[in-house]
N, CA, C and O atoms as a Tinker XYZ file with bonds, in Angstrom:
   412  protein
     1  N     -8.706000  -21.552000    5.415000    73     2
     2  CA    -8.661000  -20.682000    7.061000    64     1     3
     3  C     -8.094000  -19.924000    6.746000    63     2     4     5
     4  O     -7.211000  -19.936000    5.888000    81     3
     5  N     -8.588000  -18.830000    7.561000    73     3     6
     6  CA    -7.719000  -17.489000    7.467000    64     5     7
     7  C     -6.926000  -16.897000    8.924000    63     6     8     9
     8  O     -7.565000  -16.714000    9.960000    81     7
     9  N     -5.915000  -16.718000    8.848000    73     7    10
    10  CA    -4.874000  -16.011000    9.645000    64     9    11
    11  C     -5.160000  -14.731000    9.518000    63    10    12    13
    12  O     -4.788000  -14.036000    8.572000    81    11
    13  N     -6.147000  -14.179000   10.898000    73    11    14
    14  CA    -6.250000  -12.795000   10.948000    64    13    15
    15  C     -5.137000  -11.924000   11.236000    63    14    16    17
    16  O     -5.387000  -10.721000   11.154000    81    15
    17  N     -3.612000  -12.362000   11.652000    73    15    18
    18  CA    -2.771000  -11.149000   11.953000    64    17    19
    19  C     -3.406000  -10.208000   12.914000    63    18    20    21
    20  O     -3.357000   -9.018000   12.602000    81    19
    21  N     -4.031000  -10.553000   14.102000    73    19    22
    22  CA    -4.496000   -9.133000   14.578000    64    21    23
    23  C     -3.748000   -8.169000   15.365000    63    22    24    25
    24  O     -4.169000   -7.057000   15.686000    81    23
    25  N     -2.373000   -8.761000   15.718000    73    23    26
    26  CA    -1.184000   -8.017000   16.289000    64    25    27
    27  C     -0.735000   -6.944000   15.189000    63    26    28    29
    28  O     -0.518000   -5.752000   15.405000    81    27
    29  N     -0.640000   -7.624000   13.943000    73    27    30
    30  CA     0.336000   -6.826000   12.870000    64    29    31
    31  C     -1.015000   -5.602000   12.482000    63    30    32    33
    32  O     -0.727000   -4.405000   12.458000    81    31
    33  N     -2.246000   -6.006000   12.240000    73    31    34
    34  CA    -3.082000   -5.396000   11.837000    64    33    35
    35  C     -3.458000   -4.220000   12.854000    63    34    36    37
    36  O     -3.851000   -3.113000   12.487000    81    35
    37  N     -3.319000   -4.533000   13.906000    73    35    38
    38  CA    -3.760000   -3.467000   15.187000    64    37    39
    39  C     -2.595000   -2.110000   14.826000    63    38    40    41
    40  O     -2.794000   -0.930000   14.537000    81    39
    41  N     -1.389000   -2.887000   14.994000    73    39    42
    42  CA    -0.100000   -1.825000   14.656000    64    41    43
    43  C     -0.108000   -0.999000   13.685000    63    42    44    45
    44  O      0.260000    0.171000   13.796000    81    43
    45  N     -0.635000   -1.657000   12.367000    73    43    46
    46  CA    -1.090000   -0.929000   11.489000    64    45    47
    47  C     -1.986000    0.291000   11.539000    63    46    48    49
    48  O     -1.757000    1.435000   11.146000    81    47
    49  N     -3.078000   -0.233000   12.124000    73    47    50
    50  CA    -4.155000    0.681000   12.181000    64    49    51
    51  C     -3.793000    1.790000   13.317000    63    50    52    53
    52  O     -4.256000    2.919000   13.158000    81    51
    53  N     -3.008000    1.525000   14.428000    73    51    54
    54  CA    -2.638000    2.438000   15.247000    64    53    55
    55  C     -1.749000    3.460000   14.956000    63    54    56    57
    56  O     -1.612000    4.483000   15.626000    81    55
    57  N     -0.948000    3.069000   13.609000    73    55    58
    58  CA     0.181000    4.033000   13.283000    64    57    59
    59  C     -0.406000    4.548000   12.040000    63    58    60    61
    60  O      0.341000    5.380000   11.523000    81    59
    61  N     -1.234000    4.388000   11.538000    73    59    62
    62  CA    -1.818000    5.147000   10.270000    64    61    63
    63  C     -1.658000    6.383000    9.962000    63    62    64    65
    64  O     -1.461000    6.778000    8.813000    81    63
    65  N     -1.727000    7.064000   10.920000    73    63    66
    66  CA    -1.692000    8.840000   10.715000    64    65    67
    67  C     -0.427000    9.555000   11.240000    63    66    68    69
    68  O     -0.547000   10.770000   11.392000    81    67
    69  N      0.538000    9.107000   11.485000    73    67    70
    70  CA     2.060000    9.063000   11.948000    64    69    71
    71  C      2.624000    9.866000   10.854000    63    70    72    73
    72  O      3.532000   10.653000   11.123000    81    71
    73  N      2.223000    9.765000    9.741000    73    71    74
    74  CA     3.075000   10.468000    8.490000    64    73    75
    75  C      3.940000    9.960000    7.953000    63    74    76    77
    76  O      4.445000   10.472000    6.954000    81    75
    77  N      4.414000    8.649000    8.533000    73    75    78
    78  CA     5.474000    7.910000    8.298000    64    77    79
    79  C      4.963000    6.633000    7.160000    63    78    80    81
    80  O      3.787000    6.272000    7.129000    81    79
    81  N      5.896000    6.103000    6.366000    73    79    82
    82  CA     5.561000    5.068000    5.305000    64    81    83
    83  C      5.661000    3.980000    5.930000    63    82    84    85
    84  O      6.696000    4.017000    6.596000    81    83
    85  N      5.032000    2.873000    6.083000    73    83    86
    86  CA     5.023000    1.859000    6.590000    64    85    87
    87  C      5.328000    0.688000    5.560000    63    86    88    89
    88  O      4.532000    0.496000    4.641000    81    87
    89  N      6.458000   -0.096000    5.694000    73    87    90
    90  CA     7.178000   -1.165000    5.294000    64    89    91
    91  C      6.817000   -2.408000    5.973000    63    90    92    93
    92  O      7.058000   -2.719000    7.140000    81    91
    93  N      6.040000   -3.250000    4.831000    73    91    94
    94  CA     5.571000   -4.601000    5.539000    64    93    95
    95  C      6.931000   -5.588000    4.944000    63    94    96    97
    96  O      7.366000   -5.517000    3.794000    81    95
    97  N      7.348000   -6.306000    5.793000    73    95    98
    98  CA     8.674000   -7.362000    4.844000    64    97    99
    99  C      8.324000   -8.935000    5.373000    63    98   100   101
   100  O      7.646000   -9.291000    6.337000    81    99
   101  N      8.942000   -9.610000    4.518000    73    99   102
   102  CA     8.989000  -11.042000    5.150000    64   101   103
   103  C      9.037000  -12.045000    3.983000    63   102   104   105
   104  O      8.922000  -11.701000    2.807000    81   103
   105  N      9.216000  -13.316000    4.400000    73   103   106
   106  CA     9.441000  -14.153000    3.361000    64   105   107
   107  C      8.633000  -13.896000    1.985000    63   106   108   109
   108  O      7.932000  -12.891000    1.866000    81   107
   109  N      8.760000  -14.827000    0.979000    73   107   110
   110  CA     8.050000  -14.638000    0.104000    64   109   111
   111  C      6.937000  -15.900000    0.607000    63   110   112   113
   112  O      7.194000  -16.841000    1.357000    81   111
   113  N      5.643000  -15.583000   -0.062000    73   111   114
   114  CA     4.609000  -16.180000    0.524000    64   113   115
   115  C      3.940000  -15.916000    1.900000    63   114   116   117
   116  O      2.777000  -16.304000    2.018000    81   115
   117  N      4.426000  -15.415000    2.761000    73   115   118
   118  CA     4.158000  -15.260000    4.081000    64   117   119
   119  C      2.621000  -14.497000    4.320000    63   118   120   121
   120  O      2.081000  -14.720000    5.403000    81   119
   121  N      2.078000  -13.817000    3.569000    73   119   122
   122  CA     0.999000  -13.075000    3.842000    64   121   123
   123  C      0.895000  -11.615000    3.630000    63   122   124   125
   124  O     -0.153000  -11.071000    3.976000    81   123
   125  N      1.922000  -10.848000    3.062000    73   123   126
   126  CA     2.274000   -9.348000    3.162000    64   125   127
   127  C      0.997000   -8.917000    2.040000    63   126   128   129
   128  O      0.248000   -7.971000    2.284000    81   127
   129  N      0.927000   -9.394000    1.326000    73   127   130
   130  CA    -0.205000   -8.555000    0.279000    64   129   131
   131  C     -1.516000   -8.980000    0.774000    63   130   132   133
   132  O     -2.507000   -8.282000    0.559000    81   131
   133  N     -1.590000  -10.145000    1.460000    73   131   134
   134  CA    -3.151000  -10.428000    1.891000    64   133   135
   135  C     -3.230000   -9.409000    3.131000    63   134   136   137
   136  O     -4.358000   -9.007000    3.413000    81   135
   137  N     -2.462000   -9.082000    3.677000    73   135   138
   138  CA    -2.368000   -8.379000    5.103000    64   137   139
   139  C     -2.894000   -7.001000    4.617000    63   138   140   141
   140  O     -3.821000   -6.429000    5.191000    81   139
   141  N     -2.170000   -6.427000    3.381000    73   139   142
   142  CA    -2.444000   -5.032000    3.085000    64   141   143
   143  C     -3.868000   -4.968000    2.149000    63   142   144   145
   144  O     -4.777000   -4.162000    2.352000    81   143
   145  N     -3.856000   -5.768000    1.323000    73   143   146
   146  CA    -4.991000   -5.792000    0.157000    64   145   147
   147  C     -6.266000   -6.200000    0.692000    63   146   148   149
   148  O     -7.335000   -5.733000    0.299000    81   147
   149  N     -6.142000   -7.099000    1.616000    73   147   150
   150  CA    -7.486000   -7.853000    2.608000    64   149   151
   151  C     -7.615000   -7.044000    3.660000    63   150   152   153
   152  O     -8.200000   -5.963000    3.590000    81   151
   153  N     -7.134000   -7.459000    4.606000    73   151   154
   154  CA    -7.151000   -7.428000    6.111000    64   153   155
   155  C     -7.278000   -5.764000    6.356000    63   154   156   157
   156  O     -8.257000   -5.217000    6.864000    81   155
   157  N     -5.927000   -5.011000    5.825000    73   155   158
   158  CA    -5.821000   -3.407000    6.576000    64   157   159
   159  C     -6.849000   -2.897000    5.482000    63   158   160   161
   160  O     -7.747000   -2.204000    5.960000    81   159
   161  N     -6.901000   -3.094000    4.137000    73   159   162
   162  CA    -7.989000   -2.259000    3.397000    64   161   163
   163  C     -9.337000   -2.576000    3.945000    63   162   164   165
   164  O    -10.078000   -1.594000    3.916000    81   163
   165  N     -9.851000   -3.606000    4.412000    73   163   166
   166  CA   -11.022000   -4.142000    5.126000    64   165   167
   167  C    -11.341000   -3.582000    6.357000    63   166   168   169
   168  O    -12.527000   -3.438000    6.654000    81   167
   169  N    -10.336000   -3.199000    7.219000    73   167   170
   170  CA   -10.181000   -2.692000    8.251000    64   169   171
   171  C    -10.401000   -1.186000    8.262000    63   170   172   173
   172  O    -10.984000   -0.660000    9.209000    81   171
   173  N     -9.942000   -0.473000    7.217000    73   171   174
   174  CA    -9.871000    0.965000    6.878000    64   173   175
   175  C    -11.443000    1.215000    6.301000    63   174   176   177
   176  O    -11.977000    2.288000    6.581000    81   175
   177  N    -12.305000    0.048000    5.358000    73   175   178
   178  CA   -13.318000    0.364000    5.116000    64   177   179
   179  C    -14.358000    0.200000    6.259000    63   178   180   181
   180  O    -15.390000    0.868000    6.203000    81   179
   181  N    -14.144000   -0.634000    7.266000    73   179   182
   182  CA   -14.873000   -1.106000    8.453000    64   181   183
   183  C    -14.668000    0.431000    9.465000    63   182   184   185
   184  O    -15.481000    0.521000   10.385000    81   183
   185  N    -14.015000    1.174000    9.378000    73   183   186
   186  CA   -13.790000    2.331000   10.112000    64   185   187
   187  C    -13.903000    3.587000    9.698000    63   186   188   189
   188  O    -13.585000    4.675000   10.179000    81   187
   189  N    -14.654000    3.072000    8.256000    73   187   190
   190  CA   -15.279000    4.504000    7.521000    64   189   191
   191  C    -14.677000    5.277000    6.300000    63   190   192   193
   192  O    -15.246000    6.193000    5.707000    81   191
   193  N    -13.440000    4.770000    6.015000    73   191   194
   194  CA   -12.629000    4.900000    4.957000    64   193   195
   195  C    -13.248000    4.558000    3.820000    63   194   196   197
   196  O    -13.402000    3.416000    3.387000    81   195
   197  N    -13.675000    5.791000    3.240000    73   195   198
   198  CA   -14.357000    5.426000    1.555000    64   197   199
   199  C    -13.278000    4.964000    0.683000    63   198   200   201
   200  O    -12.098000    5.314000    0.669000    81   199
   201  N    -14.047000    3.910000   -0.213000    73   199   202
   202  CA   -13.375000    3.251000   -1.355000    64   201   203
   203  C    -12.086000    4.358000   -2.153000    63   202   204   205
   204  O    -10.870000    4.312000   -2.343000    81   203
   205  N    -12.989000    5.114000   -2.383000    73   203   206
   206  CA   -12.396000    6.172000   -3.169000    64   205   207
   207  C    -11.112000    6.876000   -2.805000    63   206   208   209
   208  O    -10.451000    7.588000   -3.560000    81   207
   209  N    -10.773000    6.499000   -1.185000    73   207   210
   210  CA    -9.805000    7.194000   -0.361000    64   209   211
   211  C     -8.697000    6.362000   -0.367000    63   210   212   213
   212  O     -7.608000    6.844000   -0.056000    81   211
   213  N     -8.793000    5.183000   -0.672000    73   211   214
   214  CA    -7.649000    4.035000   -0.959000    64   213   215
   215  C     -7.258000    3.716000   -2.280000    63   214   216   217
   216  O     -8.034000    3.278000   -3.129000    81   215
   217  N     -5.949000    3.954000   -2.468000    73   215   218
   218  CA    -5.475000    3.490000   -3.565000    64   217   219
   219  C     -4.505000    2.055000   -3.634000    63   218   220   221
   220  O     -3.797000    1.785000   -2.663000    81   219
   221  N     -4.520000    1.348000   -4.592000    73   219   222
   222  CA    -4.016000    0.151000   -4.733000    64   221   223
   223  C     -3.524000    0.036000   -5.618000    63   222   224   225
   224  O     -4.092000    0.310000   -6.675000    81   223
   225  N     -1.960000   -0.524000   -5.570000    73   223   226
   226  CA    -1.114000   -0.658000   -6.622000    64   225   227
   227  C     -0.424000   -1.826000   -6.669000    63   226   228   229
   228  O      0.159000   -2.037000   -5.605000    81   227
   229  N     -0.254000   -2.715000   -7.538000    73   227   230
   230  CA     0.498000   -4.249000   -7.517000    64   229   231
   231  C      1.061000   -3.883000   -8.678000    63   230   232   233
   232  O      0.564000   -3.824000   -9.802000    81   231
   233  N      2.460000   -3.572000   -8.193000    73   231   234
   234  CA     3.667000   -3.264000   -9.555000    64   233   235
   235  C      4.068000   -4.557000   -9.956000    63   234   236   237
   236  O      4.972000   -4.559000  -10.791000    81   235
   237  N      3.642000   -5.664000   -9.589000    73   235   238
   238  CA     3.826000   -6.741000  -10.269000    64   237   239
   239  C      2.906000   -7.289000  -11.293000    63   238   240   241
   240  O      3.267000   -8.165000  -12.079000    81   239
   241  N      1.943000   -6.873000  -11.286000    73   239   242
   242  CA     1.113000   -7.029000  -12.540000    64   241   243
   243  C      1.579000   -6.201000  -13.541000    63   242   244   245
   244  O      1.778000   -4.986000  -13.556000    81   243
   245  N      1.729000   -7.114000  -14.426000    73   243   246
   246  CA     2.147000   -6.898000  -16.021000    64   245   247
   247  C      1.397000   -5.235000  -16.291000    63   246   248   249
   248  O      2.011000   -4.185000  -16.478000    81   247
   249  N      0.242000   -5.394000  -16.246000    73   247   250
   250  CA    -0.865000   -4.326000  -16.734000    64   249   251
   251  C     -0.093000   -2.887000  -15.825000    63   250   252   253
   252  O     -0.069000   -1.824000  -16.447000    81   251
   253  N      0.353000   -2.905000  -14.758000    73   251   254
   254  CA     1.297000   -1.681000  -14.298000    64   253   255
   255  C      2.664000   -1.376000  -14.681000    63   254   256   257
   256  O      3.283000   -0.404000  -14.246000    81   255
   257  N      3.216000   -2.403000  -15.674000    73   255   258
   258  CA     4.430000   -1.851000  -15.779000    64   257   259
   259  C      5.157000   -0.507000  -15.963000    63   258   260   261
   260  O      6.247000   -0.182000  -15.493000    81   259
   261  N      4.277000    0.250000  -16.791000    73   259   262
   262  CA     4.665000    1.819000  -16.610000    64   261   263
   263  C      4.695000    2.470000  -15.365000    63   262   264   265
   264  O      5.239000    3.574000  -15.328000    81   263
   265  N      4.022000    1.810000  -13.929000    73   263   266
   266  CA     3.966000    2.638000  -13.041000    64   265   267
   267  C      5.322000    2.143000  -12.048000    63   266   268   269
   268  O      5.474000    2.476000  -10.872000    81   267
   269  N      6.220000    1.290000  -12.827000    73   267   270
   270  CA     7.712000    1.101000  -11.931000    64   269   271
   271  C      8.371000    2.155000  -12.424000    63   270   272   273
   272  O      9.583000    1.949000  -12.495000    81   271
   273  N      8.000000    3.271000  -12.812000    73   271   274
   274  CA     9.108000    4.520000  -13.361000    64   273   275
   275  C      8.306000    5.571000  -11.991000    63   274   276   277
   276  O      7.153000    5.974000  -12.142000    81   275
   277  N      9.012000    5.855000  -10.886000    73   275   278
   278  CA     8.481000    6.886000  -10.046000    64   277   279
   279  C      7.843000    7.865000  -10.368000    63   278   280   281
   280  O      6.813000    8.102000   -9.738000    81   279
   281  N      8.262000    8.771000  -11.483000    73   279   282
   282  CA     7.466000    9.663000  -12.144000    64   281   283
   283  C      5.956000    9.711000  -12.352000    63   282   284   285
   284  O      5.058000   10.443000  -11.935000    81   283
   285  N      6.055000    8.087000  -13.585000    73   283   286
   286  CA     4.385000    8.010000  -13.379000    64   285   287
   287  C      3.737000    7.487000  -12.584000    63   286   288   289
   288  O      2.516000    7.464000  -12.740000    81   287
   289  N      4.333000    6.896000  -11.472000    73   287   290
   290  CA     4.053000    6.112000  -10.413000    64   289   291
   291  C      3.043000    7.476000   -9.589000    63   290   292   293
   292  O      1.824000    7.651000   -9.563000    81   291
   293  N      3.999000    8.137000   -9.085000    73   291   294
   294  CA     3.847000    9.618000   -8.581000    64   293   295
   295  C      2.431000   10.271000   -9.265000    63   294   296   297
   296  O      1.356000   10.535000   -8.726000    81   295
   297  N      2.776000   10.387000  -10.356000    73   295   298
   298  CA     1.285000   10.900000  -11.184000    64   297   299
   299  C      0.047000   10.325000  -11.144000    63   298   300   301
   300  O     -1.054000   10.866000  -11.054000    81   299
   301  N      0.437000    8.803000  -11.244000    73   299   302
   302  CA    -0.792000    7.925000  -10.992000    64   301   303
   303  C     -1.472000    7.960000   -9.335000    63   302   304   305
   304  O     -2.634000    7.724000   -9.001000    81   303
   305  N     -0.682000    8.215000   -8.758000    73   303   306
   306  CA    -1.045000    8.416000   -7.125000    64   305   307
   307  C     -1.900000    9.651000   -7.360000    63   306   308   309
   308  O     -3.120000    9.814000   -7.360000    81   307
   309  N     -0.731000   10.582000   -7.586000    73   307   310
   310  CA    -1.734000   12.064000   -7.468000    64   309   311
   311  C     -3.355000   12.355000   -8.129000    63   310   312   313
   312  O     -4.216000   13.169000   -7.794000    81   311
   313  N     -3.333000   11.383000   -9.128000    73   311   314
   314  CA    -4.674000   11.667000   -9.968000    64   313   315
   315  C     -5.490000   10.722000   -9.150000    63   314   316   317
   316  O     -6.680000   10.793000   -9.454000    81   315
   317  N     -5.228000    9.870000   -8.219000    73   315   318
   318  CA    -6.078000    9.050000   -7.710000    64   317   319
   319  C     -6.424000    9.188000   -6.097000    63   318   320   321
   320  O     -7.346000    8.686000   -5.454000    81   319
   321  N     -5.220000   10.152000   -5.635000    73   319   322
   322  CA    -5.278000   10.299000   -4.194000    64   321   323
   323  C     -6.070000   11.101000   -3.643000    63   322   324   325
   324  O     -5.926000   12.282000   -3.959000    81   323
   325  N     -7.122000   10.765000   -2.685000    73   323   326
   326  CA    -7.916000   11.594000   -1.932000    64   325   327
   327  C     -7.537000   11.587000   -0.577000    63   326   328   329
   328  O     -7.167000   10.500000   -0.134000    81   327
   329  N     -7.548000   12.733000    0.318000    73   327   330
   330  CA    -7.172000   13.059000    1.338000    64   329   331
   331  C     -5.966000   12.389000    2.166000    63   330   332   333
   332  O     -5.917000   12.302000    3.393000    81   331
   333  N     -5.214000   12.034000    1.448000    73   331   334
   334  CA    -3.856000   11.581000    1.679000    64   333   335
   335  C     -3.841000   10.026000    2.361000    63   334   336   337
   336  O     -2.948000    9.672000    3.131000    81   335
   337  N     -5.147000    9.018000    1.895000    73   335   338
   338  CA    -5.170000    7.941000    2.416000    64   337   339
   339  C     -4.657000    7.198000    1.578000    63   338   340   341
   340  O     -5.100000    7.282000    0.432000    81   339
   341  N     -3.661000    6.319000    1.833000    73   339   342
   342  CA    -2.908000    5.706000    0.778000    64   341   343
   343  C     -2.039000    4.610000    1.245000    63   342   344   345
   344  O     -1.436000    4.727000    2.311000    81   343
   345  N     -1.951000    3.703000    0.621000    73   343   346
   346  CA    -0.993000    2.478000    1.304000    64   345   347
   347  C     -0.204000    2.023000   -0.130000    63   346   348   349
   348  O     -0.496000    2.228000   -1.308000    81   347
   349  N      0.781000    1.406000    0.429000    73   347   350
   350  CA     1.660000    1.342000   -1.009000    64   349   351
   351  C      2.159000   -0.213000   -0.852000    63   350   352   353
   352  O      2.763000   -0.511000    0.178000    81   351
   353  N      1.950000   -1.074000   -1.718000    73   351   354
   354  CA     2.292000   -2.633000   -2.196000    64   353   355
   355  C      3.433000   -2.858000   -3.018000    63   354   356   357
   356  O      3.637000   -2.150000   -4.004000    81   355
   357  N      4.121000   -3.698000   -2.721000    73   355   358
   358  CA     5.046000   -4.065000   -3.915000    64   357   359
   359  C      6.241000   -2.855000   -4.214000    63   358   360   361
   360  O      6.830000   -2.740000   -5.288000    81   359
   361  N      6.385000   -2.271000   -3.404000    73   359   362
   362  CA     7.312000   -0.725000   -3.916000    64   361   363
   363  C      8.676000   -1.371000   -4.527000    63   362   364   365
   364  O      9.298000   -0.521000   -5.164000    81   363
   365  N      9.140000   -2.308000   -4.510000    73   363   366
   366  CA    10.513000   -2.744000   -4.643000    64   365   367
   367  C     10.749000   -2.684000   -5.931000    63   366   368   369
   368  O     11.901000   -2.961000   -6.265000    81   367
   369  N     10.091000   -2.438000   -6.656000    73   367   370
   370  CA    10.542000   -2.353000   -8.247000    64   369   371
   371  C     11.095000   -0.832000   -8.519000    63   370   372   373
   372  O     12.186000   -0.549000   -9.013000    81   371
   373  N     10.144000    0.017000   -8.107000    73   371   374
   374  CA    10.331000    1.629000   -7.766000    64   373   375
   375  C     11.623000    2.005000   -7.081000    63   374   376   377
   376  O     12.375000    2.889000   -7.491000    81   375
   377  N     11.821000    1.275000   -6.017000    73   375   378
   378  CA    12.793000    1.838000   -5.270000    64   377   379
   379  C     14.353000    1.218000   -5.934000    63   378   380   381
   380  O     15.430000    1.670000   -5.545000    81   379
   381  N     14.257000    0.295000   -6.818000    73   379   382
   382  CA    15.511000    0.017000   -7.055000    64   381   383
   383  C     16.560000    0.987000   -7.784000    63   382   384   385
   384  O     17.778000    1.021000   -7.613000    81   383
   385  N     15.856000    1.681000   -8.547000    73   383   386
   386  CA    16.493000    3.160000   -9.167000    64   385   387
   387  C     15.613000    4.669000   -9.086000    63   386   388   389
   388  O     15.331000    5.353000  -10.070000    81   387
   389  N     15.283000    4.971000   -7.733000    73   387   390
   390  CA    14.338000    5.763000   -7.657000    64   389   391
   391  C     15.009000    7.208000   -8.330000    63   390   392   393
   392  O     16.215000    7.439000   -8.247000    81   391
   393  N     14.060000    8.119000   -8.992000    73   391   394
   394  CA    14.524000    9.403000   -9.551000    64   393   395
   395  C     14.320000   10.379000   -8.226000    63   394   396   397
   396  O     15.051000   11.267000   -7.789000    81   395
   397  N     13.375000   10.005000   -7.876000    73   395   398
   398  CA    12.958000   11.275000   -6.572000    64   397   399
   399  C     12.290000   10.571000   -5.726000    63   398   400   401
   400  O     11.786000    9.503000   -6.076000    81   399
   401  N     12.165000   11.076000   -4.397000    73   399   402
   402  CA    11.709000   10.448000   -3.466000    64   401   403
   403  C     10.021000   10.611000   -3.696000    63   402   404   405
   404  O      9.691000   11.535000   -4.440000    81   403
   405  N      9.140000    9.934000   -3.220000    73   403   406
   406  CA     7.744000    9.592000   -3.047000    64   405   407
   407  C      7.336000    9.859000   -1.555000    63   406   408   409
   408  O      7.561000    9.076000   -0.632000    81   407
   409  N      6.768000   10.949000   -1.457000    73   407   410
   410  CA     6.157000   11.031000    0.130000    64   409   411
   411  C      4.903000   10.761000    0.349000    63   410   412
   412  O      4.451000   10.817000    1.493000    81   411
């Protein structure tokens, strides 16, 4: 069974171009990652956003361990970013000891 989270998704879609970083918070296993990686990503694609314009980063994946360094993450994002379409997921590792702000 899929919980659609229509009100949260609508809010994300309505606010996506306001220039502000969106922070999704909630208790463990409540669907934050699912909201971003599935529902929001699919809504963007259905709205005409090309896959090449979406950068997904899972910082809890051990293969992405090097991206927990804010400078390396920024370099990675810059290399993949197209037209400023981007959403961040699981940034807590990077923000624990930031070296500089990521906008």
